[in-house]
N, C-alpha and C positions, 0 to 999 in steps of 0.2 A: 530210628537211631538218634539219640540225643547226646550232644556234647556240651560240656561247659565252655563258655566263651570268655576269652581273656582279652581285655583292652588295656592299652597304655596311652597316657596323655603325651608321651614322647618316647622315641626309640633310643635316644642317647641321653645319658645322665650328664647334665651340665656340671662344670667344675664347681664343687662346693654346694651343689643343689641336689634335687631328688626328682623321682618320677613316681606318679600315682598309678597303680595297677588295680583293675576292677575285674572281679570274677562273677559271672552270672550264668544261670541255666535258663534256656528258652523253653519253658514248660507251661502247661495249662495252669499249674498252680505255682506261683512264685514265692509263696510263704513257706516257712518251716525249714529252710535250707541252711546247712552249716558248711563253711568253706575252710579247707586246709590248704596251706601254701607250701610249695617245695621249690628248691633252687638246684640248678644243674640237673644231672641225671642220677644223682646219688640217692634219691629218695629221702633226703634229709629235710625235715620240716624247717621252714623259715622261723627263726626265733625272734623274740622281742629285741634282741641285740642287733639283729640284721635288718629290722624294718619297724616302721611305726604302724600299728594296726588302727586304722581310722574307724572302721565299722565292720560288720559282718560282710565279707566279700570285697573289702577294699583295704589296700595297704600302700604305704609310701616307702620306697627304697632309694638308697643313695649309692648302691653297689651294682655295677653292671653284671650281666650274666643271663642264663636261660632260666626263666621262671615258669612254673605251671601250677595249676590249682585243681582241686577236687571239690565238687559240691555233692553233698550227701544229705538224704532225708530218709534214713533207715535203709531203703532199697528203692530204686537203684542208685548207684554212685556214678556221677558224670565227671570226666576230667578233660582238661585241655592244656596245651603247652603254648606259651608265647616264645618265639625265637627272635633274636635281634639280627638274624641274617637277612637284612633288607635287600631285595634285588635292585639291580641297576639296569635300565634299558639303554642300550647303545646302538648306534648306527655305523655300519661299515660299507663304504667309506663314510667318514663322519661329516656328511653333508645334510644339513637340515632341509635344504631345498635341492631337489633333483629334477631332471627333465624327462619328459615322456620317452619311454624306450630304454632308459638306463637301468642298470642292475644295482640293487642295494639289499643289505641284510639287516633285519631288525633282530637284535639279540638280547636275551634275558640272562643276566649273569648274577649268580649268588656266590659270594666269596666266603671262605672260611670253613674248615672241617672237611670231612670226607663223605658227608651226607649225600645220598642220591635223592633227586627231586623229580616230582611230576610238575609240569608247568601249566599255568592258566593265564590266558591273555584277555585283556579288555580293551576295546577300541571303538571309536565312533566312525571308522572308515567303512566303506561299503563291503570290502572283502575282509573276512575275518581270518586271523592267523591260526594255524594248527596248534594244538597243545604240546609244543616242543620248545626246546630252549632257544631256537632261532627260526626266523621266518625269512626265507630268501625270496626276494621279489625279482624275477629275471627280466621282466619288461614292464617297468612302472607305468601306471596310468593314473588319471585323476581319481579312480576308485580306491587307490591305495592311500590317498591323502587322509590325514587324521591324526588323532592323539593315540599313543600306544602306552599301555602299562601292563605289568605282569606281577604274578606272585608265585611262590613255590609251595608245594605240599610234599612232606616227607613220604617217600615210598614205604619206609618201614613203619610209619605211624601216620595214617592218613588224616587224623584229627589235628596234627601239628602242622601249622602253616606259617609262612612269613606274612608280613604286611604287604600291601600293594606298593609297588615301586612308584617313584615319581613318574609323571607322564612325559613322554618325548613326542614332539610334534614333527611329522613328516609332511612336507608339501611337495606335490608333484605338479610341475608347471610346464608351460610351453613357452620358450623364449621367443621374442618377436623376431621377425625376419631381419637379418643383418642389413646394414646400410653402408655403402661405400661413399666416403666423402673426400674431397680434395681441399688441400690447404696450401696456397690461397684457393678460394672456391671459383677458379676460372676453368671452364672446359676448353677454352681457346688460349693456348700459350705459345711462346716462341722457343725455338731451339736454343739451348743454353740456359734457360731459366730453370729454377728448382721448384719442385712440387712434392708435397707429402700426400701419399695415398693411404687412407685409414679405413679400417673395418670396425664398425661399431655395432654392438649387440645390446639393444635396449632390454632391460630386465635381467640381463645375465652378468651384471657388473662384478658380482662376488665370485663367479666361477673361474676356475683355472683353465682357460681355453688355449687350444692351439688353432692355427688359422691356415686355411688353404685359399689360394688365389687362382683366378683365371684372368689373364694367362699367368702361368707359374713364373716367378721371377727368381733369378739366381741370387744366392747369398742372403736370402731373407730368413732370419730365424723363425721357426714355426710358432714360437711363443710370442712373437711380436705382432701386434695388430696394425702395424704401419711400416711403410718403407719410404725412403726419401730418395728421389732421383733427380739428377740433372738431365733434363729431357733432350732427346733428339727426335727426328721425325719418325724413327722406328718405334718410338714409344706411343705413337698414336694408336687408338683402338679402344675397345670396351674392357672394363675392369669389373669383376665381381668377386665376392668372397663368401666363405662360410666358416662357422666355428665347429670345433670338435672337442669333446671331452670323453675320454675313454672310447666307448663304442657308439656314442651319441653324436649325431651330426645335425646342425641346424639346416634350414633351407639355404640355397644359394641366394645371395642378395640380387636385387635388380642391377642391371648393367649401367654403369656410368661411362660415358664416352669422353675420352680426352683427345683433343685435336692439337697436334704440334705442327706449327708452321715454320718454314725457314725463317731464320732470324732476320727481321727487318732492321738491321743495324744502320743507323743514320751515318751519313758521310758529311763531315763538316769541312767546308772549303772556303778559301779566300778568293775574292774576285776584285781586281786581278790577283793572280797567284804569285805574289812577289815575296821573296824571302826577307826583304827589308822594306819597312814602311817609314816614310819621313814625315816630319811635321807638316800639317796642312793638307796632306794627300787624302784622297777619298778611297775608301775600300768597303766592300760588302762581305760580311760573314754569313754564310748560307748553310742551312741544315736541310739535307735532302734524304728522303726515305724512298728507296726503290722497291718495286714489286707490288703487284695487286692494285686494286682500285680503292683501297682503304683511305678514308679521310682522317687526317691527323690534326690534333692540337699539339703545339710545340712548347717545350719547356727549356729554359736556358739557365745555366749557372756559369759564373766566371770568377776569376781571381783578380780581374781588373776593377777599376773604380766605377765602371758603368755597367748597369744591369740591362741586357738586351730585352726588348719586348717579347712577349710570347707569340711570336710569329716565326715563319720559316726562314726569315732573313733579317739581318741587322745591318743597316747602312750607316757608315760613319762618314759624315761629310768633311770633317776636318780632324785628322788624327792628331792626338797629343800623347804625351807620356802616360797619361791616366788610362789610355786605352790598351796599353801594353799588358799582356798576360795570356792566360789560357781561357778558352771558351768551350763549354760542354753543351750538348743538346741531346734531348731524347723526345720521342713522339708518344702521344697517348691517343688511342682510338677514340674518335668522337662517339661511336656507337657503343663502346664498352670502355668506360673511363678507367676501369681497373687493369686493362691490358695496355702495357707500355713497352717500348723498346729499351735497349740498353743505352747507357750514356756513351757518347763519343766526343772527342775533343780535337781542337786545333790550337796552335800557338800563334798569336799575333805579336811579332817582334817590332817594337817601335824603332829600335836600332839593332844591329846584329849582336846577339847575346854572346858574351864570352863565358857564360856559366854552363856547366854540364853536371850530370848526375850519373854515377856509376853504382851498380847493384852487385853485391857479392853474397851468395853465388849468383852468377849471371843467368837467371832464368825467371820466367813469369810466375810459375807455380811453385809453392812451397808447402811442406807439411806443418802441422801445428807443432809448436815448441822448437822450430828451426831457428838458428841464429842467422839473421840477415842484416847486412850492413849497407846503408845508403850514404854515399860519400859525395859531397858537393865539391866541385873543382872549378878553379878560376882565380883571377888575380884580385881576390877580395878577402877581407879579414873577418867579416861578419856574415854568418849564414843562418838560415833556418830552413827546415824541411817541412814543406806544406803537404797536406793530405786531404783528398776529396773522397769521402766514403761512399759506399753503395747506396746509402739512404739520402745522398745529396747534401751532406754536411761538410763544411770546410773547417779543417783544423790546422793550427800553426804551432803545435807543441810536439816535441819529441821527448819521450820519457827518459831516454838515455842518450844524450847528445854529448859527444866528446870531440871538441874542436869542430871540424867540419863534417864529422861522421855521426849519423844516427844509427844506433844499434837496436834491433827489434828482436824480441823473443816471440815468435809469431803465434797469434791466435786468430780465430775466425774473423774477429772485428778488424784485423789489420788488412783485410781485402779492400783495396782502394787504389786510387791514382795518386802518385807522389811526384813532386818536383822540388828543386832547390830555388831559393830566392835569396839574393844577396842583400846586405844592408842598404845598398844604393838602388835596389829595385830591379836588378837583373834576374831574369828567369832562365832556368834550364828547360830543356824539353821534358815532358811528363812521361812517366812509365807506369804500367799496370803491375800490381802485385796481387796474386790470388792465393789464398790459404786453403788447402784441401782439408775439409772437416772430417773425412772418412780416413781414420788412421791406417786402415788395412787396404785402402785402394791405391791405385797408381797415380802418379802425376806425370804430366807432359813436360819434358825439358825442352824449352823453346826460348829464343833470344828475347831479352827485355826491350831492346831498341829496334826500330825499323831496320829492315835489311835493304841494302842498296841494290838496285837492279844490276844484274850481271854477276853479283857476288854469289858465293856458295854458302849453303847453310845445312846443318844437320839437326834433326829432331829425334829425340829418343824418349823412352818411357822408364820410370824409376819407381821402386817401392822404398818405403822407409828402411826396410831391412835388406834391400838388395838394389844397389845402384845401377847395375848393368843387367838388362833383361833381353832375352831373345824371344822368339815366337810372339811378336807384338804385331797387332794390326793398327794401321794409321788411317784416319779419316780427315778429309778436307771438305768443309761445309756439309758435314753429315754423310758424305759419300765415301765408301771404302775405296782407298787409292789403288790397292792391288790385293787380289784374293789369295795372298800368300803371306805368312808371317815373316818377320825379319827383326833384326836387332835395332836398326835405326832407319830413319827416312832421310836420304841425302838428295838435296837439290843442287846440282852443280852450277847452274846459271839462273838465278832467280829472275822472274819476270813479274809484271803487274798482275798477271792471271793467277799467280801463286798466293796472292794476298787472300786472307780469309781466316775462318775458324779452323783450328786443328785440335784433334784429340787422339788419344791412343787407347787401345784395349788389350788387356792382358788377363788370361785365365778367366774370361767372362766378366771382368770388372773394368769399367771405363773411367778414364780421367775426366776432369772438367775440361771445358773447351777454352782455348786461348786464341786471341786474335794476333795474327802475324801481319804486320804492315810492311809494305814494299814501297820504297821511295826512289825517286830519281835524284839527280844532283841538286835540283832546286825545290824539290817537293818537301813541304813542311808539315803535311798532314800526319797525324799520329794515329 
């Protein structure tokens, strides 16, 4: 059986242009043939008004449509139809890269008209598709990788075919094993520090993954490959993850172990512990870190005019007004310099200070975008509010200072230590302000200033949308105080043993930790 063969140098007529069609018969004798041209299915010959006849068997047309030709040499007559219904190969889902075991459908689509088609596929993959309009791969493997193209043949006239579609490339790959990383990359950290645990899948960056964790963590969106936690000792342990896309799962990552130790918060003390220091006296500012056998390097910061040496104590042989101010210290492990304690401070008063600082609302922790007022009080006309940030920087500017009050619209960068300083150099005691970065999490409501021994104090838990909460658990130095929920924690007569870190838990979400100081009548430690 011999058919005439129709070729086109383009399947679409460009605007203002034309397409050349060529008709030929694959026969042992190629001479003596005469070709007639037809348009659509009407059987109407193509006229010189419709086309430019270039040679016997070749015309140039500028009008779109279905063209076919007949080649004849007395007997027999051979005919063929060219159709502009060019197929399109699509992938469902539309992923050019899929992973082993996933399901995908390769589909051949021919648009336009009501014609019924038989389908033919061509691929360089190992597994060949059936001659149907779609090829469903239920569990993909590397044998399915390759280029796919198709064409259609009219069921009513088998000599009438479309052109081959453009090729679509399907790649079946195996993503690498996920990796769990920590940021900062410390496997040993201290209670109260913040760490980000992240799941990374190399080679799968373009995929829409959901993530599973061991152990499972509350309130972590499955579409997020990381979660940020302010750690407690209960967060110690091994962490691993895997990725999922539809029914495909990666391997579980190797386990990374996080060790959370009790916070080695330094204690800064004055020796002797006098509330007032006079000119010429001798005093020692000491930084002490209790717990364990760790060796520490010490780092100091101060608002005074003298920078202490990086040792655990600073001896002042003859005190002067230039030594007046706040002194902070923290420790850094000699064996792992990236691991450090929190900052802690003490105030050295050259004379008894008549300056004070009040915070409104009177609590350590605040939500982002809260309005917080810091007011300097005392018999002075000039004030400035000083700020010592988490990264150890000292600031002396308030963006919105009205008289003796600094107004803050809180953001995460406002987490710092604050105090007032008068124009004549008087200092108030310092206070801690912590801004909660998680807008949906709770904050602990605890006093800004140290609590005097024997006084009563109440701690509570609050959400941005709900100020008073019940069914709250409270922790002191990471230990659950009582195994029953309540609305607030009341301490009727505070003692030195009540000093330490406090936090609250509500509906599985924890607040940040805050330090509550306890002082005696002459105790100046902050």
